[in-house]
TITI-667668 format. One record per residue (C-alpha): residue number from 0; residue in one letter; x, y, z. Coordinates in Angstrom, 2 decimals, padded with zeros to 5 digits, always signed. Example, Ala and Ser with C-alpha at 12.3 -4.5 7.8 and 13.67 -1.06 7.14 Angstrom:
<pt 0 a <+012.30 -004.50 +007.80>>
<pt 1 s <+013.67 -001.06 +007.14>>
END
This chain:
<pt 0 m <-012.12 +028.50 +009.87>>
<pt 1 v <-016.13 +028.05 +009.29>>
<pt 2 v <-018.77 +029.15 +011.68>>
<pt 3 a <-022.50 +028.12 +010.58>>
<pt 4 r <-024.91 +030.91 +010.52>>
<pt 5 q <-026.87 +030.97 +013.78>>
<pt 6 v <-030.16 +032.64 +012.82>>
<pt 7 f <-032.34 +031.00 +016.14>>
<pt 8 v <-031.27 +031.34 +019.53>>
<pt 9 l <-029.78 +028.30 +021.13>>
<pt 10 l <-030.07 +028.21 +024.70>>
<pt 11 s <-027.03 +027.00 +027.03>>
<pt 12 l <-028.14 +023.69 +027.78>>
<pt 13 l <-026.46 +019.87 +027.60>>
<pt 14 v <-028.08 +017.21 +026.48>>
<pt 15 v <-026.35 +014.36 +028.90>>
<pt 16 c <-026.69 +010.75 +027.36>>
<pt 17 w <-026.52 +008.16 +030.55>>
<pt 18 g <-025.06 +004.84 +029.56>>
<pt 19 l <-023.15 +006.17 +026.48>>
<pt 20 e <-021.56 +002.87 +025.25>>
<pt 21 r <-024.83 +001.24 +024.72>>
<pt 22 c <-026.30 +004.28 +023.53>>
<pt 23 e <-023.89 +004.56 +020.78>>
<pt 24 a <-024.46 +001.36 +019.59>>
<pt 25 s <-027.81 +001.06 +019.46>>
<pt 26 g <-028.63 +004.69 +017.75>>
<pt 27 k <-030.70 +005.89 +020.54>>
<pt 28 f <-030.18 +007.71 +023.15>>
<pt 29 s <-032.33 +008.38 +026.31>>
<pt 30 f <-031.97 +012.06 +027.42>>
<pt 31 e <-032.51 +014.77 +030.57>>
<pt 32 v <-032.41 +018.44 +029.24>>
<pt 33 h <-030.21 +020.39 +032.20>>
<pt 34 h <-028.97 +023.67 +032.58>>
<pt 35 m <-025.17 +023.82 +032.00>>
<pt 36 f <-024.64 +024.63 +035.31>>
<pt 37 s <-027.33 +022.62 +037.20>>
<pt 38 d <-026.31 +020.39 +040.02>>
<pt 39 r <-027.12 +017.10 +037.96>>
<pt 40 v <-024.19 +018.20 +035.44>>
<pt 41 k <-021.88 +019.16 +038.35>>
<pt 42 q <-022.11 +015.71 +039.57>>
<pt 43 s <-021.79 +014.24 +036.63>>
<pt 44 l <-018.82 +015.80 +035.88>>
<pt 45 g <-017.51 +014.87 +039.85>>
<pt 46 l <-016.56 +018.70 +040.39>>
<pt 47 d <-019.50 +019.28 +042.93>>
<pt 48 d <-016.97 +021.05 +045.45>>
<pt 49 l <-015.21 +023.30 +042.85>>
<pt 50 v <-018.21 +024.27 +039.93>>
<pt 51 p <-019.45 +027.98 +040.80>>
<pt 52 e <-023.36 +029.03 +040.99>>
<pt 53 k <-025.53 +028.84 +037.98>>
<pt 54 g <-025.14 +031.32 +035.25>>
<pt 55 s <-021.41 +031.77 +036.03>>
<pt 56 l <-018.69 +031.20 +032.96>>
<pt 57 e <-016.50 +030.47 +036.00>>
<pt 58 y <-017.55 +026.86 +035.36>>
<pt 59 f <-015.07 +026.93 +032.44>>
<pt 60 k <-012.53 +028.51 +034.12>>
<pt 61 v <-012.95 +025.37 +037.07>>
<pt 62 l <-012.81 +023.02 +034.33>>
<pt 63 a <-009.41 +024.54 +032.83>>
<pt 64 q <-007.77 +024.90 +036.27>>
<pt 65 r <-008.66 +021.17 +037.16>>
<pt 66 d <-005.74 +019.87 +034.64>>
<pt 67 r <-003.28 +019.86 +037.05>>
<pt 68 l <-005.53 +017.43 +039.24>>
<pt 69 i <-005.51 +014.92 +036.31>>
<pt 70 r <-002.56 +015.75 +033.72>>
<pt 71 g <-000.58 +012.83 +035.45>>
<pt 72 r <-002.80 +010.28 +033.20>>
<pt 73 g <-000.67 +011.21 +030.03>>
<pt 74 l <-001.87 +010.82 +026.56>>
<pt 75 a <+000.27 +008.53 +024.90>>
<pt 76 s <+002.31 +005.49 +024.82>>
<pt 77 n <+004.20 +005.79 +021.57>>
<pt 78 n <+006.17 +009.09 +022.57>>
<pt 79 e <+009.84 +008.94 +022.76>>
<pt 80 e <+009.49 +012.44 +024.76>>
<pt 81 t <+006.97 +013.65 +027.00>>
<pt 82 p <+004.31 +015.84 +025.10>>
<pt 83 i <+004.08 +019.67 +026.15>>
<pt 84 t <+000.75 +021.56 +026.52>>
<pt 85 f <-000.57 +025.00 +027.42>>
<pt 86 m <+000.65 +026.94 +030.66>>
<pt 87 r <-002.65 +026.90 +032.22>>
<pt 88 g <-003.61 +023.42 +031.12>>
<pt 89 n <-004.31 +020.92 +028.29>>
<pt 90 r <-007.87 +021.46 +028.77>>
<pt 91 t <-010.25 +022.96 +026.33>>
<pt 92 i <-013.73 +023.98 +026.12>>
<pt 93 s <-016.37 +023.93 +023.73>>
<pt 94 i <-018.63 +027.27 +023.97>>
<pt 95 d <-022.33 +027.38 +021.85>>
<pt 96 l <-022.52 +030.84 +022.32>>
<pt 97 l <-018.83 +031.47 +020.42>>
<pt 98 g <-019.76 +029.16 +017.66>>
<pt 99 f <-019.47 +025.36 +019.17>>
<pt 100 l <-015.80 +025.70 +018.46>>
<pt 101 h <-013.08 +024.49 +021.20>>
<pt 102 y <-011.21 +026.83 +023.12>>
<pt 103 a <-008.30 +027.10 +025.55>>
<pt 104 n <-006.63 +029.55 +027.66>>
<pt 105 v <-003.23 +030.11 +026.31>>
<pt 106 s <-000.59 +032.44 +027.90>>
<pt 107 v <+001.25 +034.74 +025.71>>
<pt 108 g <+004.17 +037.38 +026.33>>
<pt 109 t <+006.19 +038.85 +029.72>>
<pt 110 p <+004.33 +038.73 +031.95>>
<pt 111 a <+002.42 +036.26 +030.81>>
<pt 112 t <-001.20 +037.08 +029.86>>
<pt 113 w <-004.02 +034.78 +029.33>>
<pt 114 f <-006.25 +034.73 +026.25>>
<pt 115 l <-009.66 +032.35 +025.51>>
<pt 116 v <-008.50 +031.41 +021.94>>
<pt 117 a <-010.13 +029.02 +019.53>>
<pt 118 l <-008.31 +026.05 +017.90>>
<pt 119 d <-008.61 +025.45 +014.36>>
<pt 120 t <-006.99 +022.97 +012.25>>
<pt 121 g <-008.31 +024.38 +009.36>>
<pt 122 s <-005.78 +027.12 +009.43>>
<pt 123 d <-002.35 +028.19 +010.23>>
<pt 124 l <-001.84 +031.68 +011.77>>
<pt 125 f <-002.11 +032.27 +015.46>>
<pt 126 w <-003.45 +036.00 +015.95>>
<pt 127 l <-004.50 +037.94 +019.17>>
<pt 128 p <-006.55 +040.70 +018.97>>
<pt 129 c <-004.39 +043.95 +019.46>>
<pt 130 n <-004.34 +047.46 +018.91>>
<pt 131 c <-008.08 +047.04 +017.13>>
<pt 132 g <-009.54 +050.12 +018.91>>
<pt 133 s <-013.48 +050.03 +019.50>>
<pt 134 t <-013.56 +046.99 +017.25>>
<pt 135 c <-012.10 +044.91 +020.11>>
<pt 136 i <-014.33 +042.55 +022.03>>
<pt 137 r <-013.20 +043.26 +025.48>>
<pt 138 d <-015.88 +041.23 +027.42>>
<pt 139 l <-018.15 +038.16 +026.70>>
<pt 140 k <-021.00 +040.17 +027.51>>
<pt 141 e <-020.60 +042.03 +024.46>>
<pt 142 v <-021.41 +038.84 +022.50>>
<pt 143 g <-024.42 +037.72 +024.52>>
<pt 144 l <-023.22 +036.23 +027.74>>
<pt 145 s <-025.66 +037.29 +030.84>>
<pt 146 q <-022.98 +038.55 +032.90>>
<pt 147 s <-019.70 +040.38 +032.36>>
<pt 148 r <-016.41 +038.15 +031.58>>
<pt 149 p <-013.52 +040.44 +030.70>>
<pt 150 l <-011.14 +039.76 +028.17>>
<pt 151 n <-007.39 +040.53 +027.69>>
<pt 152 l <-006.03 +042.08 +024.64>>
<pt 153 y <-002.44 +041.65 +023.09>>
<pt 154 s <-000.49 +044.71 +023.53>>
<pt 155 p <+003.31 +044.43 +022.18>>
<pt 156 n <+004.38 +047.22 +024.13>>
<pt 157 t <+003.99 +045.67 +027.22>>
<pt 158 s <+005.46 +042.21 +026.52>>
<pt 159 s <+009.14 +042.78 +027.30>>
<pt 160 t <+009.85 +039.56 +024.81>>
<pt 161 s <+007.70 +041.00 +021.87>>
<pt 162 s <+009.88 +041.87 +018.69>>
<pt 163 s <+008.04 +043.04 +015.53>>
<pt 164 i <+008.83 +041.05 +012.17>>
<pt 165 r <+009.98 +043.28 +009.17>>
<pt 166 c <+009.19 +042.70 +005.69>>
<pt 167 s <+013.25 +041.41 +005.20>>
<pt 168 d <+012.46 +038.39 +007.72>>
<pt 169 d <+012.07 +035.20 +005.95>>
<pt 170 r <+008.75 +034.69 +008.38>>
<pt 171 c <+007.08 +037.50 +006.49>>
<pt 172 f <+004.64 +035.49 +004.29>>
<pt 173 g <+002.59 +038.75 +003.36>>
<pt 174 s <+005.68 +040.47 +001.97>>
<pt 175 s <+003.81 +041.46 -001.22>>
<pt 176 r <+002.15 +043.66 +000.86>>
<pt 177 c <+005.26 +045.25 +001.88>>
<pt 178 s <+005.92 +048.97 +001.47>>
<pt 179 s <+009.90 +048.58 +002.29>>
<pt 180 p <+012.29 +045.93 +003.67>>
<pt 181 a <+012.50 +047.63 +006.91>>
<pt 182 s <+008.38 +048.09 +007.52>>
<pt 183 s <+006.59 +046.04 +009.79>>
<pt 184 c <+005.33 +042.49 +008.08>>
<pt 185 p <+001.72 +042.73 +007.39>>
<pt 186 y <-000.91 +039.92 +006.98>>
<pt 187 q <-004.41 +039.03 +006.12>>
<pt 188 i <-005.97 +035.95 +006.63>>
<pt 189 q <-009.26 +035.37 +004.63>>
<pt 190 y <-011.12 +032.36 +006.17>>
<pt 191 l <-014.00 +030.42 +004.43>>
<pt 192 s <-016.65 +031.91 +005.77>>
<pt 193 k <-018.19 +034.87 +004.03>>
<pt 194 d <-016.44 +038.17 +004.67>>
<pt 195 t <-014.40 +036.63 +007.38>>
<pt 196 f <-010.75 +037.81 +007.75>>
<pt 197 t <-008.03 +039.19 +010.01>>
<pt 198 t <-005.67 +041.83 +008.97>>
<pt 199 g <-002.58 +043.21 +011.03>>
<pt 200 t <+001.23 +042.87 +011.51>>
<pt 201 l <+003.66 +040.09 +012.71>>
<pt 202 f <+005.36 +040.00 +015.73>>
<pt 203 e <+007.44 +037.24 +017.49>>
<pt 204 d <+006.77 +036.55 +021.43>>
<pt 205 v <+006.80 +033.80 +023.73>>
<pt 206 l <+004.00 +031.04 +024.19>>
<pt 207 h <+003.75 +029.59 +027.75>>
<pt 208 l <+003.79 +025.40 +027.77>>
<pt 209 v <+004.65 +022.82 +030.30>>
<pt 210 t <+005.39 +019.52 +029.68>>
<pt 211 e <+002.81 +016.95 +030.47>>
<pt 212 d <+004.30 +014.86 +033.21>>
<pt 213 e <+004.40 +015.10 +037.06>>
<pt 214 g <+007.37 +017.77 +036.79>>
<pt 215 l <+005.08 +020.24 +035.25>>
<pt 216 e <+008.50 +021.82 +033.75>>
<pt 217 p <+008.06 +025.18 +032.29>>
<pt 218 v <+008.52 +025.52 +028.25>>
<pt 219 k <+009.13 +029.00 +026.23>>
<pt 220 a <+008.48 +028.75 +022.72>>
<pt 221 n <+009.35 +031.81 +020.62>>
<pt 222 i <+006.47 +031.85 +018.09>>
<pt 223 t <+004.86 +033.82 +014.94>>
<pt 224 l <+001.94 +035.85 +016.43>>
<pt 225 g <-000.25 +037.97 +014.49>>
<pt 226 c <-001.38 +041.41 +016.20>>
<pt 227 g <-004.86 +041.45 +014.99>>
<pt 228 k <-006.02 +044.69 +014.44>>
<pt 229 n <-009.08 +044.21 +012.27>>
<pt 230 q <-011.48 +041.32 +012.46>>
<pt 231 t <-014.60 +040.95 +010.29>>
<pt 232 g <-017.65 +038.57 +009.66>>
<pt 233 f <-017.86 +036.04 +012.49>>
<pt 234 l <-014.41 +036.77 +014.30>>
<pt 235 q <-015.97 +040.11 +015.41>>
<pt 236 s <-019.19 +038.57 +016.95>>
<pt 237 s <-019.57 +034.86 +016.91>>
<pt 238 a <-016.42 +032.96 +017.31>>
<pt 239 a <-012.69 +033.15 +018.20>>
<pt 240 v <-013.21 +037.05 +019.68>>
<pt 241 n <-010.30 +036.49 +021.55>>
<pt 242 g <-007.98 +034.98 +019.05>>
<pt 243 l <-007.68 +032.01 +017.11>>
<pt 244 l <-004.52 +029.27 +017.30>>
<pt 245 g <-004.19 +027.70 +013.55>>
<pt 246 l <-003.06 +024.34 +013.90>>
<pt 247 g <-002.51 +023.82 +010.29>>
<pt 248 l <+000.54 +022.54 +007.97>>
<pt 249 k <+002.46 +025.73 +006.89>>
<pt 250 d <+005.70 +026.71 +008.66>>
<pt 251 y <+004.38 +029.56 +010.40>>
<pt 252 s <+001.73 +027.34 +012.57>>
<pt 253 v <+002.27 +026.55 +016.10>>
<pt 254 p <+002.96 +022.62 +015.31>>
<pt 255 s <+005.52 +023.51 +012.99>>
<pt 256 i <+007.23 +025.86 +014.92>>
<pt 257 l <+007.63 +023.87 +017.97>>
<pt 258 a <+008.82 +020.88 +015.72>>
<pt 259 k <+011.36 +023.33 +013.77>>
<pt 260 a <+013.00 +024.51 +017.03>>
<pt 261 k <+013.32 +020.88 +018.06>>
<pt 262 i <+010.99 +021.60 +021.29>>
<pt 263 t <+008.68 +018.49 +020.30>>
<pt 264 a <+008.12 +016.09 +017.33>>
<pt 265 n <+006.05 +017.41 +014.54>>
<pt 266 s <+002.69 +015.94 +015.50>>
<pt 267 f <-000.38 +017.08 +018.13>>
<pt 268 s <-003.33 +015.24 +019.53>>
<pt 269 m <-006.95 +016.61 +020.33>>
<pt 270 c <-009.78 +014.80 +021.47>>
<pt 271 f <-013.36 +016.10 +022.15>>
<pt 272 g <-015.42 +015.19 +025.57>>
<pt 273 n <-016.33 +011.83 +026.90>>
<pt 274 i <-019.49 +011.99 +029.07>>
<pt 275 i <-020.25 +015.72 +027.97>>
<pt 276 d <-018.55 +017.42 +024.78>>
<pt 277 v <-018.10 +020.84 +026.05>>
<pt 278 v <-014.57 +019.20 +027.28>>
<pt 279 g <-011.57 +018.02 +025.52>>
<pt 280 r <-007.68 +017.99 +025.04>>
<pt 281 i <-004.51 +019.04 +023.35>>
<pt 282 s <-001.28 +018.45 +023.58>>
<pt 283 f <+001.53 +019.09 +021.33>>
<pt 284 g <+004.51 +016.17 +020.30>>
<pt 285 d <+001.96 +013.38 +020.87>>
<pt 286 k <+002.68 +010.52 +018.54>>
<pt 287 g <-000.38 +008.72 +019.62>>
<pt 288 y <-001.15 +004.85 +020.65>>
<pt 289 t <+000.27 +001.89 +019.27>>
<pt 290 d <-003.23 +000.62 +018.56>>
<pt 291 q <-004.22 +003.44 +016.26>>
<pt 292 m <-005.90 +003.30 +013.15>>
<pt 293 e <-004.24 +005.61 +010.28>>
<pt 294 t <-005.46 +007.59 +007.41>>
<pt 295 p <-003.38 +009.62 +005.17>>
<pt 296 l <-003.78 +013.39 +004.78>>
<pt 297 l <-004.07 +014.51 +001.06>>
<pt 298 p <-002.92 +017.27 -000.90>>
<pt 299 t <-005.24 +020.00 -000.91>>
<pt 300 e <-005.24 +023.49 -003.15>>
<pt 301 p <-004.37 +025.99 -003.18>>
<pt 302 s <-003.20 +025.77 +000.60>>
<pt 303 p <-002.07 +022.19 +002.25>>
<pt 304 t <-004.57 +021.12 +005.17>>
<pt 305 y <-006.01 +018.27 +006.76>>
<pt 306 a <-007.86 +016.61 +003.85>>
<pt 307 v <-008.66 +013.16 +004.03>>
<pt 308 s <-010.47 +010.43 +001.67>>
<pt 309 v <-013.81 +009.10 +002.90>>
<pt 310 t <-014.18 +005.60 +001.20>>
<pt 311 e <-017.71 +005.15 +002.41>>
<pt 312 v <-020.51 +006.18 +004.39>>
<pt 313 s <-023.32 +004.06 +006.03>>
<pt 314 v <-026.42 +005.06 +007.82>>
<pt 315 g <-028.46 +002.67 +009.94>>
<pt 316 g <-025.80 +000.09 +008.97>>
<pt 317 d <-026.78 +000.49 +005.39>>
<pt 318 a <-023.85 +001.83 +002.53>>
<pt 319 v <-025.01 +004.59 +001.21>>
<pt 320 g <-022.25 +004.68 -001.70>>
<pt 321 v <-020.23 +007.74 -001.66>>
<pt 322 q <-016.75 +008.55 -001.53>>
<pt 323 l <-015.52 +012.20 -001.25>>
<pt 324 l <-012.69 +014.17 -000.41>>
<pt 325 a <-013.14 +016.28 +003.04>>
<pt 326 l <-011.27 +018.81 +005.35>>
<pt 327 f <-011.22 +017.76 +009.05>>
<pt 328 d <-011.78 +020.88 +010.47>>
<pt 329 t <-011.79 +021.51 +014.43>>
<pt 330 g <-012.55 +025.44 +013.31>>
<pt 331 t <-015.78 +024.62 +011.35>>
<pt 332 s <-019.13 +024.33 +013.90>>
<pt 333 f <-021.33 +021.65 +011.48>>
<pt 334 t <-020.42 +019.28 +008.88>>
<pt 335 h <-020.81 +020.80 +005.22>>
<pt 336 l <-021.11 +018.50 +002.22>>
<pt 337 l <-021.39 +019.10 -001.52>>
<pt 338 e <-024.16 +017.34 -004.06>>
<pt 339 p <-024.51 +014.69 -004.54>>
<pt 340 e <-023.27 +013.49 -001.26>>
<pt 341 y <-025.67 +015.74 +000.72>>
<pt 342 g <-028.67 +014.43 -000.59>>
<pt 343 l <-027.83 +010.92 -000.69>>
<pt 344 i <-026.51 +010.64 +003.18>>
<pt 345 t <-029.62 +013.23 +004.47>>
<pt 346 k <-032.12 +011.03 +002.71>>
<pt 347 a <-030.96 +007.96 +004.17>>
<pt 348 f <-030.92 +009.52 +007.52>>
<pt 349 d <-034.42 +010.91 +007.30>>
<pt 350 d <-035.49 +007.37 +005.79>>
<pt 351 h <-034.90 +005.94 +009.03>>
<pt 352 v <-036.35 +008.64 +011.40>>
<pt 353 t <-039.83 +008.14 +012.38>>
<pt 354 d <-040.90 +011.72 +014.19>>
<pt 355 k <-042.55 +014.47 +012.17>>
<pt 356 r <-039.78 +015.88 +009.89>>
<pt 357 r <-040.65 +020.07 +010.06>>
<pt 358 p <-041.22 +021.60 +006.79>>
<pt 359 i <-037.92 +023.25 +005.46>>
<pt 360 d <-037.55 +026.95 +006.78>>
<pt 361 p <-035.89 +029.35 +004.60>>
<pt 362 e <-034.34 +031.29 +007.50>>
<pt 363 l <-032.55 +028.25 +008.99>>
<pt 364 p <-029.74 +026.64 +006.99>>
<pt 365 f <-030.70 +023.19 +008.24>>
<pt 366 e <-033.09 +021.20 +006.39>>
<pt 367 f <-033.69 +018.21 +008.48>>
<pt 368 c <-035.20 +018.88 +011.54>>
<pt 369 y <-037.73 +016.97 +013.51>>
<pt 370 d <-040.43 +017.89 +016.16>>
<pt 371 l <-039.80 +016.60 +019.35>>
<pt 372 s <-042.74 +015.68 +021.51>>
<pt 373 p <-043.16 +017.56 +024.58>>
<pt 374 n <-043.14 +014.44 +027.32>>
<pt 375 k <-040.26 +012.52 +025.32>>
<pt 376 t <-036.87 +011.56 +026.49>>
<pt 377 t <-035.79 +009.19 +023.81>>
<pt 378 i <-034.87 +009.69 +020.57>>
<pt 379 l <-034.11 +007.10 +017.72>>
<pt 380 f <-031.96 +007.84 +014.84>>
<pt 381 p <-029.59 +005.67 +012.58>>
<pt 382 r <-026.34 +004.89 +013.22>>
<pt 383 v <-023.95 +006.92 +011.12>>
<pt 384 a <-020.33 +005.68 +010.19>>
<pt 385 m <-017.61 +007.31 +007.54>>
<pt 386 t <-014.67 +004.98 +006.89>>
<pt 387 f <-011.48 +006.38 +005.67>>
<pt 388 e <-009.02 +005.50 +003.44>>
<pt 389 g <-006.72 +002.71 +005.33>>
<pt 390 g <-010.00 +001.17 +006.88>>
<pt 391 s <-010.13 +003.33 +009.90>>
<pt 392 q <-013.71 +004.50 +010.84>>
<pt 393 m <-015.26 +007.07 +012.98>>
<pt 394 f <-018.51 +006.48 +014.22>>
<pt 395 l <-020.70 +009.80 +015.00>>
<pt 396 r <-021.90 +009.60 +018.50>>
<pt 397 n <-024.62 +012.03 +018.20>>
<pt 398 p <-025.14 +013.66 +014.93>>
<pt 399 l <-028.17 +015.91 +016.15>>
<pt 400 f <-028.60 +018.70 +018.33>>
<pt 401 i <-032.03 +019.79 +020.39>>
<pt 402 v <-033.26 +023.63 +019.67>>
<pt 403 w <-035.87 +025.31 +021.64>>
<pt 404 n <-038.04 +027.55 +019.84>>
<pt 405 e <-039.61 +031.07 +020.75>>
<pt 406 d <-043.03 +029.12 +021.73>>
<pt 407 n <-041.37 +026.59 +024.07>>
<pt 408 s <-041.32 +023.62 +021.99>>
<pt 409 a <-038.51 +021.85 +021.26>>
<pt 410 m <-037.42 +020.38 +017.75>>
<pt 411 y <-034.13 +018.63 +016.91>>
<pt 412 c <-031.89 +018.93 +013.63>>
<pt 413 l <-029.11 +017.19 +011.71>>
<pt 414 g <-025.78 +018.89 +011.99>>
<pt 415 i <-025.14 +018.45 +008.43>>
<pt 416 l <-025.01 +021.43 +006.31>>
<pt 417 k <-025.52 +021.78 +002.47>>
<pt 418 s <-021.99 +023.04 +001.31>>
<pt 419 v <-022.96 +026.10 -001.02>>
<pt 420 d <-020.31 +028.73 -000.23>>
<pt 421 f <-017.42 +026.51 +000.37>>
<pt 422 k <-017.32 +024.48 -002.52>>
<pt 423 i <-015.55 +021.69 -000.82>>
<pt 424 n <-016.78 +019.05 +002.13>>
<pt 425 i <-015.78 +019.74 +005.46>>
<pt 426 i <-016.29 +017.60 +008.42>>
<pt 427 g <-016.91 +019.78 +011.39>>
<pt 428 r <-016.27 +020.16 +015.08>>
<pt 429 k <-019.91 +018.69 +016.11>>
<pt 430 y <-018.57 +015.10 +014.18>>
<pt 431 h <-015.74 +014.70 +015.84>>
<pt 432 n <-016.50 +011.96 +018.30>>
<pt 433 t <-014.77 +011.27 +021.58>>
<pt 434 e <-011.94 +009.36 +020.46>>
<pt 435 i <-008.48 +010.59 +020.50>>
<pt 436 y <-007.03 +011.85 +017.29>>
<pt 437 t <-003.30 +012.36 +016.36>>
<pt 438 v <-002.00 +014.72 +013.47>>
<pt 439 d <+001.45 +013.44 +012.65>>
<pt 440 i <+002.93 +016.10 +010.32>>
<pt 441 q <+005.92 +014.06 +009.67>>
<pt 442 y <+004.48 +011.28 +008.34>>
<pt 443 i <+001.28 +013.18 +006.78>>
<pt 444 e <-001.35 +011.12 +008.63>>
<pt 445 l <-004.51 +011.43 +010.97>>
<pt 446 t <-004.56 +008.66 +013.07>>
<pt 447 q <-007.19 +007.89 +015.90>>
<pt 448 t <-007.68 +005.64 +018.98>>
<pt 449 k <-010.54 +004.03 +020.26>>
<pt 450 k <-009.36 +005.06 +023.93>>
<pt 451 r <-011.38 +008.04 +025.28>>
<pt 452 a <-010.73 +011.68 +025.85>>
END
């Protein structure tokens, strides 16, 4: 998981692009800037009677609970069995305050306790804050939310279905740290972001799921769970402060455990937004649609993950002439590119932009930012497309984001960072568009369909 350094203040704003299909095709969008909980945004979501008052995180809670009203539409036509999702719903939400990542309301243990966990295709372990003393984040107000929003902490002692995983257990992937076969299995997960890791001990407990059909049949899965006693770096303040669910390829990830237990097929699907990109969905066991495009997942070292081969990138309809291997990572906020690909793509983008480029600020990680005129409501930008091995394409709906400066002026930036610390190309969450992506681990492929999330 990677989280871009946030060295400036992003206000809680939504950029609503009306007439989205037309905007995507033309490389242009007209926008109005609204507060996240404004009446206009509520109306665009069709939640006038459900969305709480302005400034309340209840907005996100309502979106998650509303799943039961729309879950019957289903995700896949390729499935032999019904996909499953989290007990409290298949909705995911992107929270700017917490690194722009997508989060889900996940219930664990007996009695079932909910947690707001980040979803990360770039790692494997599902862990929750647990026995972490004063370092635990117990309320979102501690990380910058204006009002109190208490968070739950996982406690193995209060869950009747919790059991410690011992060092002698085959599931103990950190056995080299064990003092004896009978001791509790320790773990340490190092993430790509500098000085960011979680350490603790492994437990088994119940993950509460339901079928994605009208029956909403409950499904209980025994999963490997990290009791996160110590989190550092971004995990302590900027992202995944209430836990992280790894969706990777290793056998202790949730998708792998569900498949091994024959609860679902060894696949899952995710999508990110439609009208606005704050809302998404996740389903386990989803095999996708019959008309989806496919690209193979490629092996990476030292750990297997979701890497894809990009055979071409075009900007404004013109091929840039780059090929690269990149991680497809929902746990990374922005896209990180190595040189020379970074320079070629950003220069091609800059050549098409007519607005005045701002001087590079050494305090900001983004090098391509542009001034936005006070009364301007339209931004013209070149269409950016990535072509993957196999022929599938991903058109970036909007590679920009708007920032309000301290002097109340506005600018917009290209959400691509030069990959310096990571030594690898990463396609981050903000570049995944509104199509449905299916990861079929059995056949080692990533698929996408033009159907909307």
